[in-house]
N, C-alpha and C positions, 0 to 999 in steps of 0.2 A: 427709717429704718426696717420698716415693716417690709417696702417697696425692696432693700437693699436685700432684705432677707430672701426673697422671691427670686431675686434676679442670681444669687448665686445658687439655688436648690435649681432654676432652670439649667444654669449654667454646669452643676456635678449632675443632673440628669441625662443632659446631652451627653456627657464626655462618657457617662455608661454605657450608652444606647449605642453610642458610637465604635465603643469596646467590644458591647458584648453580640451585635448583630449588624449585618451592613445596611444602609439607608436606605439603598437602593440595589434590590438583586440583581438590576438588568441594565446596569450603567450603557450611558453612551460612551464609547470608548475610539480614540484616537489611533488610526492603522494607519499603513501604506495607501495613498490613495483617497483619504479623507474621515469621515466620521461614520460607524455601524452600531448599530443594536440588535441586541438578539432576539429571540422568541424562549417564553418559557415555555418547559418540557412537562408531562405528565407526572416524570418525578421530580418531588420537588428539591428545589436549590439547583438545578443542573440547565444551564441555560443554552440554548443551540445555536448555530449562527451556520446558515445555509448558502449557498453561493456566492462565497467571499472571491472577487477575485485578485489573484497575484500574479499576473501578469499581463501584458495586452492580449485584446483578441488576435490568435495568430491567421489572420484574415486578408485578403488581398495582396498586399507586397509582403505583407509578415507571414504568408504561408514559406512553409520549409525554410524558415529563418529560426536564430536563436531565441527562446522570449526575452520578449521586451518589457520593459518599468511599469509599471500599472498606471491606468488611464486616471486621472485624478476625476472624482466626482463630485457633485454640490449637493451641501446639506447633508440630511443623517441617512444613510444607507438603511434600513431596515433588512436584514439578512434572516428571509423567511423563507425563499423559494431554491431550490437546489437550482445548480448552471446545468447547461445543456450536458448530456452525456457525447463524447467524441463522435465522429464522424463514422460509423460503421454497418455493418448488414444487419437488420432486425432482427432477433431471435426468431426461427419457426416455433410457434405453441406450441408444437406436436412433438419434436423433438425432446430427446433427453431431458434435456438442460432447459429447454424452455418450460416442460411441465414441470420440474424441479424448483426452476427460479421462479416460477408462476411469472414470467413471461408478459410483459405489456407491452402493448402498440401506443401508448401515450407518453413514454417517454420520448423525450425531444432530442434528439441528434444533431449536431453542429457543429462546424470548424471552430467556433468561439466557444471553448470548452476548459478554458485554464481556471477552474474554478475550486475551490477547496471548502470543507464543513468543519466545525467545530463543536463540540461537545464537553464543556467546563462546569465545576463545582466553583470556581473562583471567579467569574466577568468580575475586571477591572480592579481585584485586591494583585497589585502588581509585584509585593512583598513575598506573595506564597510560596512561588517558586515549585509548582506542581511538576511531577514527571509528565514527561509528554510521549505520545505512538502517534507516529503517524502509517495510515493503513495505504499499502497499492494493491487496489485491485490485479488479479489475472484475465486470461482469455486469450491467449495466444498470442499478446501485441496486437490482437486485431478487433476484440470487441470488448464487453463489462464499460462496468462505470462505478466510482466511487457510492453512489446511493442506493446500490441490487438491494433487495429486500432482505438475502439472508446474510447480510453485512451489518444491518441494522441494530448495533450495538453501540451508540454512541452514549445512552443515559446509564447501561449496564456497567461501561468502564468509567465514565465520569464518577459513578456512585462509589467507587471504589477508591478515588482520588488519582486517577490518571487522567487527562484531557486527552481525548482523542481526535484525531486529525484525519480527515480521509480528502485524497486527493484525485481529479478527474485528467489525466493525460492523455496527448495526441495518442491515435493508434495507427495502425494500417499504414498506407499510402500517405497520408499526414503528415505520422509522426516517426518513420523510418525511412524516406526514398532519400536516396543517393543521386547523384550524375554531377559529371565535371564540373557543368555551368555553375550549380548549388556551391561545389567547392572554391569555384574560382570565384564566385562572388562575397564568399563567407570571409571575415576577418582571419580565421584560425586554419582558413585552406581545407577544412572539411566538409561531410555534410552529411544527412542522416542521424540519427540516435537524436534526434527533438523529443521523443517523449522521455527520453531517458533524461534530456538537458529542463524537459518542465518539471519532472520531479525533483530534481537538484535545486530549479526553482524555487519550488516548493518549501525544501530545506530550508533553503536560505532566507524565506518570505517567515517561516517558522522561528526560524533564530535571530530575525528583528523585530518581531511584532509578536509572540507568542504571552510575552509579559503581559502584554497588556489584560490577556485572558487569565492569569495567575497562575501562566507556565514558567516554568526554565528553560531559557534557552539553549544551557549546557549542560540538558538532560532530554534529549531525543533517541528516542527507539524509533526504528524503522522495521514493518514486519509488510509480510507479503504474501500472495500463495500462487502457484502456478507461474506463468509469466511475470506476476508479481512477485513471488520469489527471487524469479531469474532476477529482475529488477532491482531488489535488494542486495543481489552479489554485486550486480554492476556499480550500484551505489558506494558500495563498502569499498571495493576494487579502484573507482574512480579518483585522481586526484583533484580532480574539481568538486567531490562531494564526500571523501570517506571521513573528514577531520570535522564533520558537522553530524556524524552522527555518533553517540554513547552505546548503544546495543542493537542489535539486530536479529532478527525471528525469518526464517526461512520455510515457509510449509509448503512440501511437496515440489521444491526448485532442486532437487536433487544434492549433490555434493563437491566431493572433489575427484575429478578424472584428469589421468595425466594425459592422456588421449584425447582430451577435448580439444574439436575443433572450432575455431570462431570462423564468421563470414569477414574478410577483410573487404577495407573501404574500395581498395580498386576494384574486386570480384564484384561487390555490390553496384558499382558505379558502370561499370561494364554492361551489366545484364538490363542495369535501366535505360540507359542511351540506347542499346542498342530496340528496345522495346517503343521508346520517343523516336527513333529513327525510323521505325517501321512504319509510325502513322506520321510520318513528319512533321514533327513536333520540335522545331531546331533551336526554339527559343525560351527561354524562362517568361515570357511576356505568355508566349504561347502554352505551357506547361500551365502559368497562374491562370489561365482563363478557362481550363477545364475544371469541370464538376465533379465533385467526388465519384458519385456515380458512373458518371463519363470513364473517368480514370479504373474502374475498378471493369467496366466493359471490355476498356479496351485493355485489361491487364488476362482478362478471360479469354478473348479474343486473339492475342497473340500469342498465350500459354497453350491453345488447342492448335492455331497453325503450325507453330514453331515446335510444338512439343517438349519449350522450355516450362521451368519450373519457375514462378513469379510470387515471393513473397517478401515480405518487408518486417526485417529484423533488427534488434541491436548488431552494430559494427565495430570491431576494432577497428578505429581511426587514428590512433597514435595522440589523439587528442584527450577527450572524455574517458577513452578506453585504450591502455595502453597495451592490453594482452585479453584472454579470456579470464575469468576469475580465477579457473585453476592456476592457471600460467601466472599470476600476479599472487594468490596465495603460497603457491610453493614457491616465490621469490620473497616469500613474507613482509610482501608489499602491501598488505591488505591495510583495513581500520583495526588494531589491536585493540579490541573491544570484546566485551562477552556475545558467544552468540548460542539461539536455539536453532539446530536441524531437526528436522521430521518428514514423516510422509504418513499415507496410510496401507492399510495392509491392501486395499485391493487397488493401488492406484494405477497411474500407467506401466507402469516399469518399477522394478524392484532399485530401491535407491539406498539399501542397508548396509553396502559395502561404499559406496561413494560418501555416505556418511560418518562409516566407522573411520575410512582415511583422511577424512576432513579431520572428524576428532583426535584421532591421533597427531596428526598432523601439527594441530593449535597447542595438543598439549605439549609437545617437542619443541613449538617454536615459542608460547606465550605462559605468562601465569594467569591470565585470563581463560574463562572456562567456556567448554564448551556444551551445552544440556543435548541430548539426542531424545527423539520419541517418534511412536509407532503409533497412531491411530487404527485401533483393530474393532472398533463396536461396528456389528453389522447390524445395520440399519433397520429399524421395523417397517413392516409394510412392503415388503418385495424381497428378493433374493440378489439384489444389487451388491449388497454386500457393505464396505469401508472405501466404497469409491471415491475417485480423485473429485475432491472440493468437498466429502463429506461432512469436513472435520469444521468447516466454515457456522453450520449452525449452533456447531458446540461454541467456538472462540468469541462468537457475538452474541449467545444468548436469544437466539433467534428462532425459536421453534411455533414462535405465532404464525411465519410465514411461510410456513409447509404444509403439504398434504398430511405426512406421513404419522403414526400414530403413536409420538413419544411416549416415553414412562417416565415414572417418577425417576428411576435411576439415569434416564438421559437429563433430566434438569439437575442430577446432582453431580454426572460427568462434567456438565457444561459448567455448571458455578464452579469445581475444582479446577478447568482449565482455565478459564476467565480469571481466577485468582494465582494460578500460576503464571499465566502470562503479563496482568497488572502486577505482580510482585516483581519480575523480573524487570519490567519498566521500570520499576522503584528501586529495585536494589543490587540488578546484574544477576539474582538468584531467585529461580520461581518458587523456591520455598519459602522466601520472607528472610526476616530478620531473626528467627528461632531456627532455620533451618529444617530439615525433613529428608524425606528419602532419596527425592532426585536428587541424584550424585553426579557431578560433569563424569564426561566422556573422556578417559583417558586408556592409552594401552594396557595399563596395570589393572584397572578397572573400566571394561569396554561392557557399559551398562545403558541399555535402552530404558525409557519409561515406556510403559503401555497403560493408553488408555481405552477402558471399554465400561461395560456395565450390564445391567439385568434388568430385569423387569423395575426391581424395588431399589438398587441402590448403584453406584460408582462401583467399579471393579477397577484399581491401580495397584499396578506394582511394577516393579524391576526384573529386566532379564539380560543375559547377554546373548541372547539367540532370539533377535527379533525374527517372527516368519513372515514372509511375505506370501500372501493368500493367489496371488495370481491376477490380472487386471477383472476389473469387473465386466459382465456381459453388457450393462447397460444396455436394454431395448427400451 
């Protein structure tokens, strides 16, 4: 009888332990490709997964092809190291952004770059269904990577109950190169937009696998800045990805422009073919045999000799993109979801009217809200103001990676901005469930929220007259 009593007690105790807390805070998970285990972070309860492959390495014969399925691995992969950054020109540490982002020559660059990173408070809790946010970095579609220091916010976001995912995608000539031979080879008859296809593949991967990390595959917010914001606009406009997106945030990516001109596939193919013909590279084998550095040297020589601008960006290919973002939005064909659009007071250009036009259009077309913001904090330390990208430290609460003498007011503003963005990921409303001052933009209520701070506190208000202060001198 005594042994029976002890057995029942052990059973009951086990039930209470399993209901009260996770038996293994860092379990082995089964995902596409095999088994994986993360690493504990300094923030209690938050597990990080670094360098998860979401597609096969786009190298060799897979260069300039749509992303292919993950190559399976044996055993348990410990996800403790970030994957390589996409091939790109290394930052000059003496340049403005080289100093701001504390650029390091130790970051590895490679064509093998299709990896994502996850921070979660609910690893293995498949019934938790937390909201998910996918971050898409900027850099003019030619530089940048998912783990830049100023974007080190995974623990901050996850501690607020939002799983943060960051993705690295192909850039420049590897990510956006079009050519008639590539289009002929493709089953879809197009080429280019490989970087956007990578982002869409990451979205599909999240949809299929994020439940293992405690996430809700049907509640994915995408957000990005600069070229990342342009990518966000492409993803919500593309028929191949828009149905995977629940909410979207565009930071310094403009808004609506009725005169927006996209690069057509035909135009991009002609330019790239002429360049390859100039160097007598007439087969795909010839082109795929070229190194990244050789391709850049060729582009420079061709541009200098022929006075032809050579750059690689998204193209309207009638497959991934059937029009520019503005054309698709005006046709009411973008994802019908909540949006946040904003920019900085010393951004590269004044986006206030373009964002106003987008807000008015959305209010006319949809019951889903669009929220507008202006980040106008004049950053401490110099006179460069609220320059392009200056809001990144605040959105990720990443001040420790900056040389600037941030104040208590900056910390308060950052906490408020992270709250707004994570609330938006949870509820589609940056105020949260109980409402607040940030109202949706409409023609009848044409207001932006202003993000600012003084030495001691955040300064947040609403206005119908956001004031663009001109581009930063950035010296």
